[in-house]
C-alpha positions as CSV (number, residue, x, y, z in Angstrom):
1,M,-65.6,128.9,152.2
2,I,-63.6,130.9,149.6
3,S,-61.1,128.9,147.7
4,R,-57.5,130.1,147.6
5,P,-54.5,129.0,145.6
6,P,-51.4,127.7,147.4
7,R,-49.7,130.6,149.1
8,P,-45.9,131.2,148.5
9,R,-45.0,130.0,152.0
10,D,-47.1,126.9,151.4
11,R,-44.7,126.2,148.5
12,G,-41.6,126.4,150.7
13,I,-40.7,130.1,150.1
14,P,-39.3,131.7,153.2
15,E,-41.5,134.4,154.8
16,A,-38.7,137.0,154.4
17,T,-38.5,136.3,150.7
18,V,-42.3,136.7,150.4
19,A,-42.0,140.1,152.1
20,R,-39.5,141.2,149.4
21,L,-41.4,139.9,146.4
22,P,-43.7,142.9,146.2
23,I,-40.7,145.2,146.3
24,Y,-39.1,143.4,143.4
25,L,-42.4,143.5,141.5
26,R,-42.8,147.2,142.0
27,A,-39.2,147.8,140.6
28,L,-39.9,145.4,137.7
29,Q,-43.2,147.1,136.8
30,S,-41.4,150.5,136.7
31,L,-38.8,149.0,134.3
32,E,-41.6,147.4,132.2
33,D,-43.3,150.8,132.0
34,R,-40.1,152.3,130.6
35,G,-39.9,149.6,128.0
36,T,-36.9,147.7,129.5
37,L,-36.8,144.1,128.3
38,T,-34.0,142.7,130.5
39,V,-32.4,143.7,133.7
40,S,-29.2,142.4,135.5
41,S,-29.5,141.2,139.1
42,E,-27.2,144.0,140.2
43,D,-29.5,146.7,138.6
44,L,-32.7,145.1,139.9
45,A,-31.2,144.7,143.4
46,S,-30.2,148.3,143.4
47,A,-33.7,149.4,142.4
48,A,-35.2,147.2,145.2
49,G,-32.7,148.3,147.8
50,V,-31.2,144.8,148.5
51,N,-27.9,143.2,147.6
52,S,-27.7,141.2,144.4
53,A,-26.8,137.9,146.2
54,K,-30.0,138.1,148.3
55,L,-32.1,138.9,145.2
56,R,-30.7,136.0,143.2
57,K,-31.4,133.6,146.2
58,D,-35.0,135.0,146.5
59,L,-35.7,134.6,142.8
60,S,-34.3,131.1,142.8
61,H,-37.2,130.0,145.0
62,L,-39.4,130.9,142.0
63,G,-37.3,128.8,139.7
64,S,-35.9,131.9,138.0
65,Y,-32.1,132.1,137.7
66,G,-31.6,134.6,134.9
67,T,-29.2,134.2,132.0
68,R,-25.5,134.8,132.4
69,G,-24.5,138.0,130.6
70,V,-28.1,138.9,129.9
71,G,-30.0,139.0,133.3
72,Y,-33.7,138.5,133.8
73,E,-36.4,139.0,131.3
74,V,-38.5,141.7,132.9
75,Q,-41.9,140.8,131.5
76,Y,-41.6,137.1,132.5
77,L,-40.3,137.9,135.9
78,V,-43.3,140.2,136.5
79,Y,-45.5,137.3,135.6
80,Q,-43.6,134.8,137.8
81,I,-43.8,137.1,140.9
82,S,-47.4,138.1,140.2
83,R,-48.3,134.4,140.0
84,E,-46.6,133.5,143.2
85,L,-48.3,136.4,145.0
86,G,-51.7,135.4,143.6
87,L,-52.0,138.6,141.7
88,T,-53.0,137.0,138.4
89,Q,-56.4,136.5,139.9
90,D,-59.2,139.0,140.7
91,W,-59.2,139.5,144.5
92,A,-62.4,141.1,145.9
93,V,-61.8,143.5,148.8
94,A,-64.2,144.9,151.3
95,I,-63.3,148.0,153.4
96,V,-65.0,148.5,156.7
97,G,-64.8,152.1,158.1
98,I,-65.3,154.8,155.5
99,G,-63.7,157.7,157.2
100,N,-60.8,159.7,155.7
101,L,-58.5,156.7,155.4
102,G,-61.2,154.3,154.1
103,R,-62.2,156.8,151.5
104,A,-58.6,157.3,150.4
105,L,-58.1,153.6,150.0
106,A,-61.4,153.2,148.1
107,N,-60.4,156.0,145.7
108,Y,-56.9,154.7,145.1
109,G,-56.7,153.7,141.4
110,G,-53.7,151.5,141.6
111,F,-55.4,148.4,143.1
112,G,-57.1,147.4,139.9
113,T,-53.9,147.0,138.0
114,R,-52.4,144.8,140.7
115,G,-55.2,142.2,141.0
116,F,-57.3,143.8,143.6
117,R,-60.9,145.0,143.2
118,I,-62.7,147.1,145.8
119,A,-66.0,145.2,145.9
120,A,-67.7,146.7,148.9
121,L,-67.6,149.5,151.4
122,L,-69.3,149.2,154.9
123,D,-69.7,151.5,157.8
124,A,-71.8,151.7,161.1
125,D,-72.5,155.4,160.8
126,P,-76.1,155.9,159.5
127,D,-75.0,159.3,158.0
128,M,-72.4,157.5,156.0
129,V,-74.6,154.6,154.8
130,G,-76.0,155.2,151.4
131,Q,-73.3,157.6,150.3
132,N,-71.5,156.9,147.0
133,V,-67.8,156.6,147.4
134,A,-65.6,155.6,144.4
135,S,-68.7,154.5,142.5
136,L,-69.9,152.2,145.3
137,D,-72.7,152.7,147.7
138,V,-71.7,152.4,151.4
139,R,-73.5,149.5,153.0
140,H,-74.4,149.2,156.7
141,I,-72.0,147.0,158.7
142,D,-75.0,144.8,159.5
143,N,-74.8,143.5,155.9
144,L,-71.2,142.3,156.2
145,E,-71.9,138.6,156.0
146,E,-74.3,139.0,153.1
147,V,-71.8,141.2,151.3
148,V,-68.9,138.8,151.8
149,R,-71.0,136.0,150.3
150,S,-72.6,137.9,147.4
151,K,-69.4,139.7,146.3
152,G,-67.0,136.8,146.9
153,V,-64.9,138.9,149.2
154,S,-61.4,137.4,149.8
155,I,-59.7,140.2,151.7
156,G,-61.1,142.4,154.5
157,V,-59.6,145.8,155.2
158,I,-60.3,147.4,158.6
159,T,-60.0,151.2,158.9
160,T,-62.3,151.6,161.9
161,P,-61.5,153.1,165.3
162,G,-59.6,150.7,167.5
163,A,-62.6,149.9,169.7
164,S,-64.5,148.5,166.8
165,A,-61.8,146.6,165.0
166,Q,-61.9,143.2,166.9
167,G,-65.6,142.9,166.4
168,V,-65.2,143.5,162.6
169,A,-62.3,141.1,162.4
170,T,-64.3,138.4,164.1
171,R,-67.2,138.9,161.8
172,F,-64.9,138.7,158.8
173,V,-63.5,135.4,160.0
174,E,-66.9,134.0,160.7
175,A,-68.0,135.0,157.2
176,G,-65.1,133.0,155.7
177,V,-62.6,135.8,155.1
178,S,-59.1,134.6,156.1
179,S,-57.0,137.5,154.9
180,I,-57.3,140.8,156.8
181,L,-55.4,144.1,156.4
182,N,-55.7,146.1,159.7
183,F,-55.1,149.8,159.9
184,A,-56.8,150.1,163.4
185,P,-54.4,150.8,166.3
186,V,-55.0,147.4,168.0
187,V,-53.6,143.9,167.8
188,L,-56.3,141.6,166.5
189,S,-57.0,138.1,167.9
190,V,-57.8,135.6,165.1
191,P,-57.8,131.8,164.7
192,D,-54.9,129.9,163.2
193,G,-55.1,129.9,159.4
194,V,-56.2,133.6,159.3
195,D,-53.6,136.0,158.0
196,V,-53.5,139.5,159.4
197,R,-51.2,142.3,158.2
198,K,-51.1,145.3,160.5
199,V,-50.3,148.8,159.1
200,D,-49.4,151.2,161.9
201,L,-48.3,154.6,160.6
202,S,-47.4,155.9,164.1
203,I,-44.9,153.1,164.6
204,E,-43.3,153.9,161.2
205,L,-43.0,157.5,162.2
206,Q,-41.5,156.6,165.5
207,I,-38.9,154.5,163.7
208,L,-38.1,157.4,161.4
209,A,-37.8,159.7,164.4
210,F,-35.3,157.2,166.0
211,H,-33.1,157.3,162.9
212,A,-33.3,161.0,162.6
213,Q,-32.2,161.4,166.2
214,R,-29.3,159.0,165.6
215,R,-28.2,161.0,162.6
216,A,-28.4,164.2,164.7
217,D,-26.3,162.7,167.4
218,G,-23.8,161.5,164.9
219,D,-23.4,165.0,163.6
220,G,-22.3,166.0,167.1
221,R,-25.4,168.1,167.7
222,A,-28.0,167.7,170.4
223,P,-31.4,166.6,169.2
224,E,-32.9,169.9,170.0
225,R,-30.4,171.7,167.8
226,A,-31.1,169.2,165.0
227,G,-34.7,170.3,164.9
228,L,-36.0,167.5,167.1
229,E,-38.0,168.6,170.1
230,L,-37.7,166.5,173.2
231,T,-40.3,166.2,175.9
C-alpha cells in the first residue's frame, strides 16, 4: 500500500477549515510572488473572501497566530499550509480518460509547482493509446494496476464518460489508490477510507444561473428580460 502522512482532519482540523486552506494558500502565493513579506489578517481574509475572525480561527488550528501589529509572515504561512495539505511532497497522479478534459489537465503547468506530478495517462481507446500527450505516452487502461505500482501513484483522476467511471474507481482502489478526483457525471461508490472529490461543472453553472436569476428578480425584471431564457 502507498504510505501517506497524517491528513489535516486526522490532526483535528475541521473539514470546513481544510476546504478553505487551499484558498488561503492561493492568496498567499500571489502575495509571495509580488514580494510581500507580511500580511495582516484583514488583508489576507479580504483576498481569500472570508471574514478575518474566521481566518484567524482557521489558522490557529495550524498553530499560527500572527504577530500583533505585524500580521503573518507570508513565506512561513505558505510553508505551514503546504505542509498541512501534504504539498511539500511529490504526489504522483494518474489520469484516466484522455479526451479534451484529460488532455487539458495533463497539459496544465501549474500542478508541478504545487506538489503534484502527472505520472501516467491511460485510456481505453486503441486510437488514443500510444499518443504522446504532455510528454507522456498514453497507456492502455489494462495497464492501470502495473502503472499505479511502478509509478507510485497516490492520486487517481477520472475524466471518463460516466458509464466507465465506477469501474475505473474500483480498479484504482484495488490497486491501492485511496484518493480520487472524479470529473465524471456520476456518484462513485468506494470503501471507507477512500477519499473522493467530485467536480461537476454543470452543477456549478446551475448555481450561477440561480444567483443570476435572483439578481434579475431583485432588479424588478422578469428573468426573460434579464437575458435568461426560461423553458
